[in-house]
N, CA, C and O atoms as a GROMACS GRO file, in nm:
protein
  248
    1MET      N    1   1.314   4.008  -1.444
    1MET     CA    2   1.433   3.933  -1.408
    1MET      C    3   1.443   3.910  -1.258
    1MET      O    4   1.502   3.811  -1.216
    2GLY      N    5   1.387   3.997  -1.178
    2GLY     CA    6   1.397   3.984  -1.033
    2GLY      C    7   1.333   3.857  -0.981
    2GLY      O    8   1.389   3.791  -0.893
    3ILE      N    9   1.216   3.821  -1.033
    3ILE     CA   10   1.146   3.701  -0.987
    3ILE      C   11   1.225   3.575  -1.025
    3ILE      O   12   1.236   3.481  -0.947
    4LYS      N   13   1.280   3.577  -1.146
    4LYS     CA   14   1.358   3.461  -1.192
    4LYS      C   15   1.481   3.442  -1.104
    4LYS      O   16   1.513   3.330  -1.065
    5ASP      N   17   1.548   3.552  -1.072
    5ASP     CA   18   1.666   3.544  -0.985
    5ASP      C   19   1.629   3.492  -0.847
    5ASP      O   20   1.700   3.410  -0.790
    6ASP      N   21   1.516   3.541  -0.792
    6ASP     CA   22   1.470   3.495  -0.661
    6ASP      C   23   1.442   3.345  -0.663
    6ASP      O   24   1.481   3.273  -0.571
    7MET      N   25   1.377   3.299  -0.767
    7MET     CA   26   1.343   3.156  -0.778
    7MET      C   27   1.469   3.072  -0.791
    7MET      O   28   1.478   2.964  -0.733
    8GLN      N   29   1.567   3.120  -0.868
    8GLN     CA   30   1.692   3.046  -0.882
    8GLN      C   31   1.766   3.040  -0.749
    8GLN      O   32   1.824   2.936  -0.714
    9GLU      N   33   1.765   3.150  -0.676
    9GLU     CA   34   1.831   3.154  -0.545
    9GLU      C   35   1.763   3.057  -0.448
    9GLU      O   36   1.830   2.984  -0.375
   10LYS      N   37   1.630   3.056  -0.447
   10LYS     CA   38   1.556   2.964  -0.360
   10LYS      C   39   1.585   2.818  -0.398
   10LYS      O   40   1.601   2.733  -0.311
   11ALA      N   41   1.592   2.792  -0.526
   11ALA     CA   42   1.621   2.656  -0.574
   11ALA      C   43   1.762   2.614  -0.532
   11ALA      O   44   1.783   2.500  -0.490
   12ARG      N   45   1.856   2.707  -0.543
   12ARG     CA   46   1.995   2.676  -0.504
   12ARG      C   47   2.003   2.646  -0.354
   12ARG      O   48   2.069   2.550  -0.314
   13LYS      N   49   1.936   2.728  -0.273
   13LYS     CA   50   1.937   2.707  -0.128
   13LYS      C   51   1.871   2.574  -0.091
   13LYS      O   52   1.919   2.502  -0.003
   14ALA      N   53   1.761   2.542  -0.158
   14ALA     CA   54   1.691   2.416  -0.132
   14ALA      C   55   1.781   2.297  -0.167
   14ALA      O   56   1.784   2.197  -0.096
   15LYS      N   57   1.853   2.310  -0.278
   15LYS     CA   58   1.943   2.203  -0.321
   15LYS      C   59   2.055   2.184  -0.220
   15LYS      O   60   2.090   2.071  -0.186
   16GLU      N   61   2.112   2.294  -0.171
   16GLU     CA   62   2.218   2.286  -0.070
   16GLU      C   63   2.167   2.222   0.059
   16GLU      O   64   2.235   2.140   0.120
   17LYS      N   65   2.046   2.262   0.098
   17LYS     CA   66   1.987   2.206   0.220
   17LYS      C   67   1.965   2.056   0.204
   17LYS      O   68   1.994   1.978   0.296
   18MET      N   69   1.915   2.015   0.089
   18MET     CA   70   1.891   1.873   0.063
   18MET      C   71   2.023   1.796   0.065
   18MET      O   72   2.030   1.686   0.121
   19GLN      N   73   2.127   1.852   0.006
   19GLN     CA   74   2.258   1.786   0.004
   19GLN      C   75   2.309   1.770   0.147
   19GLN      O   76   2.365   1.666   0.181
   20GLY      N   77   2.290   1.872   0.229
   20GLY     CA   78   2.332   1.864   0.369
   20GLY      C   79   2.259   1.753   0.442
   20GLY      O   80   2.320   1.680   0.521
   21LYS      N   81   2.130   1.739   0.418
   21LYS     CA   82   2.051   1.632   0.482
   21LYS      C   83   2.100   1.496   0.436
   21LYS      O   84   2.110   1.402   0.515
   22GLN      N   85   2.132   1.484   0.307
   22GLN     CA   86   2.181   1.356   0.255
   22GLN      C   87   2.316   1.321   0.317
   22GLN      O   88   2.341   1.206   0.351
   23ASP      N   89   2.403   1.421   0.332
   23ASP     CA   90   2.533   1.397   0.394
   23ASP      C   91   2.517   1.351   0.539
   23ASP      O   92   2.585   1.259   0.583
   24GLU      N   93   2.426   1.415   0.613
   24GLU     CA   94   2.400   1.376   0.752
   24GLU      C   95   2.350   1.233   0.759
   24GLU      O   96   2.395   1.155   0.843
   25ALA      N   97   2.258   1.198   0.672
   25ALA     CA   98   2.202   1.063   0.672
   25ALA      C   99   2.309   0.960   0.639
   25ALA      O  100   2.312   0.852   0.698
   26GLN      N  101   2.396   0.993   0.547
   26GLN     CA  102   2.504   0.901   0.510
   26GLN      C  103   2.599   0.880   0.628
   26GLN      O  104   2.640   0.767   0.655
   27GLN      N  105   2.633   0.987   0.699
   27GLN     CA  106   2.721   0.975   0.815
   27GLN      C  107   2.656   0.893   0.925
   27GLN      O  108   2.722   0.811   0.989
   28ARG      N  109   2.525   0.914   0.947
   28ARG     CA  110   2.454   0.835   1.048
   28ARG      C  111   2.455   0.688   1.010
   28ARG      O  112   2.473   0.601   1.095
   29GLY      N  113   2.436   0.660   0.882
   29GLY     CA  114   2.437   0.522   0.834
   29GLY      C  115   2.572   0.456   0.856
   29GLY      O  116   2.578   0.340   0.896
   30GLN      N  117   2.678   0.529   0.829
   30GLN     CA  118   2.812   0.475   0.849
   30GLN      C  119   2.840   0.452   0.996
   30GLN      O  120   2.900   0.350   1.032
   31SER      N  121   2.797   0.543   1.082
   31SER     CA  122   2.816   0.527   1.226
   31SER      C  123   2.740   0.405   1.276
   31SER      O  124   2.792   0.329   1.358
   32GLU      N  125   2.620   0.387   1.228
   32GLU     CA  126   2.538   0.273   1.269
   32GLU      C  127   2.601   0.142   1.223
   32GLU      O  128   2.602   0.044   1.298
   33GLN      N  129   2.653   0.139   1.101
   33GLN     CA  130   2.720   0.018   1.052
   33GLN      C  131   2.841  -0.016   1.138
   33GLN      O  132   2.862  -0.132   1.172
   34GLU      N  133   2.919   0.084   1.173
   34GLU     CA  134   3.038   0.062   1.257
   34GLU      C  135   2.997   0.009   1.394
   34GLU      O  136   3.061  -0.082   1.447
   35ARG      N  137   2.891   0.066   1.451
   35ARG     CA  138   2.845   0.022   1.582
   35ARG      C  139   2.800  -0.125   1.575
   35ARG      O  140   2.830  -0.203   1.665
   36LEU      N  141   2.728  -0.160   1.470
   36LEU     CA  142   2.683  -0.299   1.455
   36LEU      C  143   2.800  -0.394   1.434
   36LEU      O  144   2.799  -0.506   1.485
   37ARG      N  145   2.901  -0.350   1.359
   37ARG     CA  146   3.020  -0.433   1.340
   37ARG      C  147   3.089  -0.460   1.474
   37ARG      O  148   3.130  -0.573   1.501
   38GLU      N  149   3.100  -0.356   1.556
   38GLU     CA  150   3.164  -0.372   1.687
   38GLU      C  151   3.086  -0.468   1.775
   38GLU      O  152   3.144  -0.552   1.843
   39ARG      N  153   2.953  -0.455   1.775
   39ARG     CA  154   2.869  -0.545   1.856
   39ARG      C  155   2.883  -0.689   1.808
   39ARG      O  156   2.889  -0.781   1.890
   40ALA      N  157   2.889  -0.710   1.678
   40ALA     CA  158   2.904  -0.845   1.623
   40ALA      C  159   3.039  -0.903   1.666
   40ALA      O  160   3.048  -1.020   1.702
   41GLU      N  161   3.143  -0.822   1.661
   41GLU     CA  162   3.276  -0.868   1.702
   41GLU      C  163   3.278  -0.902   1.850
   41GLU      O  164   3.337  -1.003   1.890
   42GLN      N  165   3.214  -0.820   1.933
   42GLN     CA  166   3.209  -0.848   2.076
   42GLN      C  167   3.134  -0.978   2.102
   42GLN      O  168   3.176  -1.058   2.186
   43GLY      N  169   3.025  -1.000   2.032
   43GLY     CA  170   2.948  -1.123   2.047
   43GLY      C  171   3.030  -1.244   2.006
   43GLY      O  172   3.025  -1.349   2.071
   44LYS      N  173   3.104  -1.229   1.900
   44LYS     CA  174   3.190  -1.338   1.851
   44LYS      C  175   3.297  -1.371   1.954
   44LYS      O  176   3.324  -1.488   1.982
   45GLN      N  177   3.359  -1.267   2.011
   45GLN     CA  178   3.462  -1.289   2.113
   45GLN      C  179   3.403  -1.354   2.237
   45GLN      O  180   3.464  -1.444   2.295
   46GLN      N  181   3.284  -1.310   2.278
   46GLN     CA  182   3.219  -1.368   2.395
   46GLN      C  183   3.187  -1.515   2.370
   46GLN      O  184   3.206  -1.599   2.458
   47GLY      N  185   3.140  -1.546   2.252
   47GLY     CA  186   3.110  -1.685   2.216
   47GLY      C  187   3.235  -1.770   2.218
   47GLY      O  188   3.231  -1.885   2.263
   48GLN      N  189   3.345  -1.717   2.169
   48GLN     CA  190   3.472  -1.791   2.169
   48GLN      C  191   3.520  -1.816   2.311
   48GLN      O  192   3.569  -1.924   2.342
   49ARG      N  193   3.505  -1.715   2.398
   49ARG     CA  194   3.545  -1.733   2.539
   49ARG      C  195   3.461  -1.841   2.605
   49ARG      O  196   3.513  -1.924   2.679
   50SER      N  197   3.331  -1.841   2.578
   50SER     CA  198   3.243  -1.942   2.635
   50SER      C  199   3.282  -2.080   2.585
   50SER      O  200   3.287  -2.176   2.663
   51PHE      N  201   3.312  -2.091   2.457
   51PHE     CA  202   3.353  -2.219   2.400
   51PHE      C  203   3.483  -2.265   2.464
   51PHE      O  204   3.497  -2.382   2.499
   52ASP      N  205   3.579  -2.174   2.480
   52ASP     CA  206   3.707  -2.209   2.542
   52ASP      C  207   3.686  -2.254   2.686
   52ASP      O  208   3.752  -2.348   2.730
   53ASP      N  209   3.596  -2.188   2.759
   53ASP     CA  210   3.568  -2.227   2.897
   53ASP      C  211   3.511  -2.369   2.902
   53ASP      O  212   3.548  -2.448   2.989
   54ILE      N  213   3.422  -2.402   2.810
   54ILE     CA  214   3.363  -2.536   2.806
   54ILE      C  215   3.471  -2.639   2.774
   54ILE      O  216   3.475  -2.747   2.833
   55GLN      N  217   3.559  -2.605   2.679
   55GLN     CA  218   3.667  -2.697   2.645
   55GLN      C  219   3.757  -2.721   2.765
   55GLN      O  220   3.797  -2.834   2.792
   56ASP      N  221   3.791  -2.614   2.838
   56ASP     CA  222   3.875  -2.628   2.957
   56ASP      C  223   3.808  -2.717   3.060
   56ASP      O  224   3.873  -2.802   3.121
   57GLU      N  225   3.679  -2.698   3.079
   57GLU     CA  226   3.604  -2.779   3.176
   57GLU      C  227   3.603  -2.926   3.133
   57GLU      O  228   3.619  -3.014   3.217
   58MET      N  229   3.586  -2.951   3.005
   58MET     CA  230   3.588  -3.089   2.954
   58MET      C  231   3.726  -3.150   2.972
   58MET      O  232   3.738  -3.267   3.007
   59ASP      N  233   3.831  -3.072   2.947
   59ASP     CA  234   3.968  -3.122   2.964
   59ASP      C  235   3.994  -3.155   3.110
   59ASP      O  236   4.061  -3.254   3.140
   60ASP      N  237   3.942  -3.074   3.202
   60ASP     CA  238   3.961  -3.098   3.345
   60ASP      C  239   3.895  -3.228   3.388
   60ASP      O  240   3.943  -3.294   3.480
   61ARG      N  241   3.787  -3.265   3.324
   61ARG     CA  242   3.713  -3.386   3.361
   61ARG      C  243   3.782  -3.512   3.310
   61ARG      O  244   3.757  -3.620   3.363
   62SER      N  245   3.867  -3.499   3.208
   62SER     CA  246   3.928  -3.621   3.155
   62SER      C  247   4.056  -3.657   3.224
   62SER      O  248   4.118  -3.757   3.190
   0.00000   0.00000   0.00000
């Protein structure tokens, strides 16, 4: 019975370790998605500002 108990304990620890790695990977993925969303929003805002500047310049010329 001792060997069986040892193997079950090792299997349980390995499963917990694997779950921890999966949780870390999921959190990293969510952080990366949020960072990319923020960069996309900043790019969109910058593009809108550039467009507004061009419109203002065109209005000034007319």
